[in-house]
C-alpha positions as CSV (number, residue, x, y, z in Angstrom):
1,M,114.8,44.6,158.2
2,T,112.0,46.1,160.7
3,N,109.2,44.2,162.0
4,P,107.3,43.5,159.0
5,L,104.2,43.2,161.4
6,D,104.1,46.5,163.0
7,P,102.2,48.5,160.5
8,V,98.9,45.7,161.2
9,L,99.8,46.4,164.7
10,A,99.5,50.1,164.6
11,W,96.0,50.1,162.1
12,Y,94.6,47.3,165.0
13,T,95.4,50.0,167.6
14,T,93.7,52.9,165.8
15,A,90.8,50.4,165.2
16,K,90.3,49.3,168.9
17,D,90.7,52.6,170.0
18,S,88.2,53.9,167.5
19,I,85.9,51.2,169.1
20,R,86.5,52.6,172.5
21,V,85.6,55.9,171.9
22,T,82.5,55.3,170.2
23,R,82.0,52.7,172.9
24,R,82.2,55.5,175.2
25,V,79.9,58.4,173.0
26,V,77.4,55.8,172.9
27,A,77.3,54.8,176.6
28,T,76.9,58.8,177.4
29,G,73.9,58.9,175.1
30,I,75.2,62.1,173.8
31,I,72.7,63.6,171.0
32,G,75.3,66.0,168.7
33,P,77.8,63.2,167.6
34,V,75.8,60.3,166.6
35,T,73.7,61.3,163.8
36,N,71.5,59.9,161.1
37,K,74.3,59.2,159.0
38,H,75.9,56.8,162.0
39,V,74.6,53.0,162.3
40,F,73.9,54.0,166.1
41,H,71.4,56.5,165.7
42,G,69.0,55.9,167.0
43,K,69.1,52.4,168.5
44,P,68.6,51.3,171.7
45,T,72.3,51.8,174.1
46,A,72.4,47.9,174.4
47,D,72.0,47.5,170.9
48,N,74.8,48.9,169.7
49,E,77.5,48.4,172.7
50,A,76.3,44.5,171.2
51,A,77.2,45.8,167.7
52,L,80.6,47.6,169.5
53,D,81.4,44.0,170.7
54,Q,80.9,42.5,167.7
55,A,82.8,44.5,166.2
56,Q,85.6,43.7,168.0
57,E,85.1,40.3,168.2
58,E,85.8,40.5,164.3
59,L,88.7,43.3,164.3
60,D,90.2,40.9,166.7
61,R,90.1,37.9,164.3
62,L,90.9,39.8,161.1
63,T,93.9,41.4,162.8
64,V,95.4,37.5,163.5
65,L,94.5,36.9,160.0
66,G,96.4,40.0,158.9
67,F,99.3,39.1,160.6
68,V,99.6,35.2,159.4
69,A,99.6,36.7,156.2
70,I,102.1,39.2,156.5
71,F,104.5,36.6,158.4
72,E,104.2,34.0,155.5
73,R,105.0,36.5,153.2
74,A,108.1,37.5,155.2
75,L,108.7,33.8,155.6
76,R,108.8,33.1,152.0
77,D,110.6,35.8,150.4
78,H,113.4,35.3,153.0
79,L,113.8,31.8,151.9
80,A,113.6,32.6,148.0
81,A,116.3,35.6,148.7
82,L,118.9,32.8,150.1
83,P,121.7,33.1,148.3
84,I,121.4,29.4,147.3
85,V,118.6,30.2,145.1
86,A,118.4,33.6,144.4
87,A,120.9,34.6,141.9
88,A,120.9,33.0,138.2
89,S,124.0,31.2,137.2
90,G,123.6,31.3,133.6
91,V,123.4,27.8,133.2
92,P,120.7,27.2,131.4
93,L,119.5,23.9,133.3
94,N,120.3,25.5,136.9
95,D,118.3,28.7,136.0
96,R,115.3,26.7,135.1
97,V,115.6,24.5,138.2
98,R,115.6,27.8,139.8
99,D,113.2,29.4,138.2
100,E,111.0,26.2,139.0
101,L,111.8,25.9,142.7
102,L,111.1,29.6,143.6
103,R,107.6,28.6,142.2
104,D,107.0,25.8,144.0
105,M,108.2,27.4,146.9
106,E,105.0,29.5,146.6
107,F,102.5,26.2,147.5
108,W,104.7,24.6,150.4
109,N,102.4,24.1,153.0
110,I,103.4,27.0,155.6
111,S,102.6,24.3,159.1
112,S,104.5,21.1,157.3
113,R,107.2,22.6,155.2
114,V,107.9,26.1,155.7
115,I,107.9,26.5,159.2
116,E,109.4,23.2,159.3
117,L,113.1,25.0,157.1
118,F,113.5,26.9,160.5
119,G,114.7,24.9,162.6
120,T,116.9,27.0,164.4
121,V,113.1,28.4,166.0
122,D,112.5,27.1,169.3
123,A,110.3,24.0,168.6
124,N,108.0,24.9,170.8
125,L,107.7,28.2,169.1
126,R,107.4,26.6,165.6
127,G,104.5,24.4,167.5
128,Q,102.9,27.9,168.5
129,A,103.3,29.8,165.3
130,K,101.3,26.5,163.6
131,Q,98.5,27.1,166.2
132,I,98.4,30.8,165.2
133,I,98.2,29.2,161.6
134,D,95.2,27.1,162.3
135,Y,93.2,30.0,163.9
136,R,94.1,32.0,160.8
137,N,92.5,29.1,158.6
138,W,89.6,28.3,161.2
139,V,89.3,32.5,160.6
140,A,89.7,32.8,156.9
141,H,87.5,29.5,156.0
142,G,84.3,30.8,157.7
143,Q,85.0,29.9,161.5
144,T,82.2,27.1,161.4
145,Q,80.0,27.4,164.4
146,S,79.9,24.1,164.4
147,Q,83.6,23.5,165.3
148,P,84.8,25.6,167.9
149,P,88.5,27.7,167.3
150,P,91.7,25.3,167.3
151,V,92.8,28.0,169.9
152,V,91.9,30.8,171.9
153,M,94.2,33.6,170.1
154,T,94.4,37.5,170.7
155,P,96.1,39.9,168.4
156,A,98.2,40.8,171.3
157,T,99.7,37.2,171.4
158,A,99.7,36.3,167.8
159,Y,102.1,39.8,167.2
160,Q,104.7,38.6,170.0
161,R,104.4,34.6,169.0
162,L,105.2,35.8,165.1
163,T,107.7,38.4,166.2
164,D,109.8,35.9,168.3
165,F,109.5,33.7,165.7
166,L,110.9,36.4,163.1
167,T,113.1,37.5,165.1
168,Q,114.5,33.9,166.2
169,S,115.0,32.8,162.4
170,G,116.9,35.9,161.9
171,I,114.2,37.6,159.9
172,V,113.7,40.7,161.8
173,G,116.6,42.1,163.9
174,P,116.3,42.0,167.7
């Protein structure tokens, strides 16, 4: 399987580059590229740069959120496809148990159950994956100002650690 995180990394890189290019256009003060259709039109450069900083910060947070969502789906899909679970046996009781197990699997806590099933993955890396999930939860549930993020997390770090996990688990090839 190819790395399912790669498409998110690709759009993140495009969006990040777009912010950099926009920052350059705004900073140079060239009149033509910024028209009244753009949010930056007629605003002071400092205000536009602050808006771009905020946009970059939110892009970084949402990218980590996207990485974790795809990572979690990859783990759950991998578990659901295991031969012991995937094939119907034709025995009604066994098939009902299998169906219930597959349904219940969707509700297993990602940090306490799903991550821990992958015991062949280095324990430190499993812990780092849990930290990234904690950060995702902080982003997804409103980034409360009363509590700082549980860890400092960049998209590059999240991508690398989650990719390492997927590789060590055998879900993604080296």
